[in-house]
N, C-alpha and C positions, 0 to 999 in steps of 0.2 A: 504493500499500499504504501502511496506517496505520502512524504511527510509534512508537504506543505500543499494546501488547498485554497483555492478562490472559490468562493460561495455565493454568486451573483443573487441566489433568492432563498427565501426560509426553506423551500422545499429542497435545495441542495445541500443546506446545513442539515435538515432531518436525514437527507440520504448518506449523509457521511455518518451520521449517527446510527444508521440501518447497518452501513459497512462493518462499524466498530462493534455493534453487536453479534455480528458474525464470529468475530474473532475473540468474544467475551467467553471466561470462563468463571467458575464459582471462585472467589477470592479476589476478583478484579477490582482495584480501586482507580476510579478516573478524577481527575481534579482538572477542572473547569476554572481558567484563567481568562480575564479579560473585563474590560468595562461594561457599564449599563448597555443594552441594547446590542450588544455583541454576537448574541445567539446561543448564550449558553442554555436556556431552556428549550429551546428549538432543536440543539442538537441531542438535549436528554430525551426528547420526545420522540427521536429517530432512534435512539437506544431501545426504548422502551418499545417502539413498533417493532425493532430487529430480534427483541426477546419474547414477542408475542403478547406484550401487555395489552389488554383489552379496554383497560378503564384508562379515563385520561390523563396524561401527564402534564402537572401544572405546577407551577414554581411554587415551592414550599416555604415561601418567604416568612410567612407569620406562624406556620406550624414547626418551621424549621426542619422536619424530615418526614418523609412519606414513605411507607413501604408499598411495593406493588408486587403481589404475590402471584399473579394469574400467567404468566409468562414460563419459559423454559427453564428461566433463573428467575429467582426474586431480584426484583431492582430496588435498592435504597437510594431516594433521591433525596439530597440535602442541600441547603442553602445557609451556608457558614456565614452570611454578610452581618447579622446581628450578633455573632459569638464573638465574646470579649478576648478568646484566647483558647489554648490547650486544655485547660482544665474545664472551660464549657463543653469543647468537644466530648470529653471524658464523660461527663455528665449523660451525655445522649446515649452512652453505651453502644456505640456503633461496633466495638470490637467484638461483639455479641453474636451480629449478623454478618460482619465482613467476610467472613471464610466461606459461609455458603451463598452468597449474594454478590451481585454487581452492584458496586457502591460507587455513585457519581456525586461528586460534591462540588458546589459552585460556590465560588469565593473561597476555597479551600487552602490556598498555596501558603505553606509554612503553618498550617493547623493539622492537617489530617494525614500527612506522608508517614508517620509512624503507625498507622494502622495496617499497614502491609508491607512485606520486605521489598515490594516493589510496587510501581504505579506507572500509568499513562498519564502525563499532563499534557493538556490540549489548551493551547493559547490562541483564544479568539480575539478579534480585533474589528473594527468596522470604520471602514474607509469613508473620507469625505463623499463619495460618490453613491453612499449607503450599500456598498457590497462588503461582505463579511470575508473575512479570511482566517484560516484555521492552521496551526503549526503544531505538529504530534510529535511530543518529546517522550521519548521512552525513558524510564529509569528502573532499570534491570535487566537482565539477560531473557527473561519471558516475553516483555513487551519489545524487546530489540527483536527477537526472533521473529515474533507473529507479524510484527511491521514489515521485518526483511522478506519473510517469505510470501507473501502477496504480489499479485500480478502489478 
C-alpha cells in the first residue's frame, strides 16, 4: 500500500479506511493525527465499513469512546481531544479491549502509543483547496510488513 495518499473527496478518505481495515488484525492500534476537518472521522468510518460494522460510526467527541462489536473484529473508536493526559487514557481501560479489537484513536498522538507494542500513525491534513492528504507511518515491523506487502 502506498504510504502517501491524496484524498480529493470524503469518499476517497473512507476508501482508504476500507483498505486499512483489510489489513487489520486483532490488537491493532491506529493513531489519527491532524487538525479539525482533516478527515479523521471519515477515515474511521471507512475502517468500520471495511470491518463490516453495520451501525453508524460517528465521532465520539462527547462520549470519548464507542465500541462497535458487529464487524469481523470489534472497532473501538476513541476521541482523545478532551483528555488531559496519559492518566485520563488509563481511566478509559482501553488496555482491556486493545488485544482483541482494532482501536482507532483520534487526537491520540503522545497519549496512547503505550497501549500496543506497535501502531500505525495516520497523519491527515487538509490543503487550502479542501483536498485531504494522508501519510501512513508504521511504528513496528508488523505494520511495516503489511504496508510493504500490498500492491
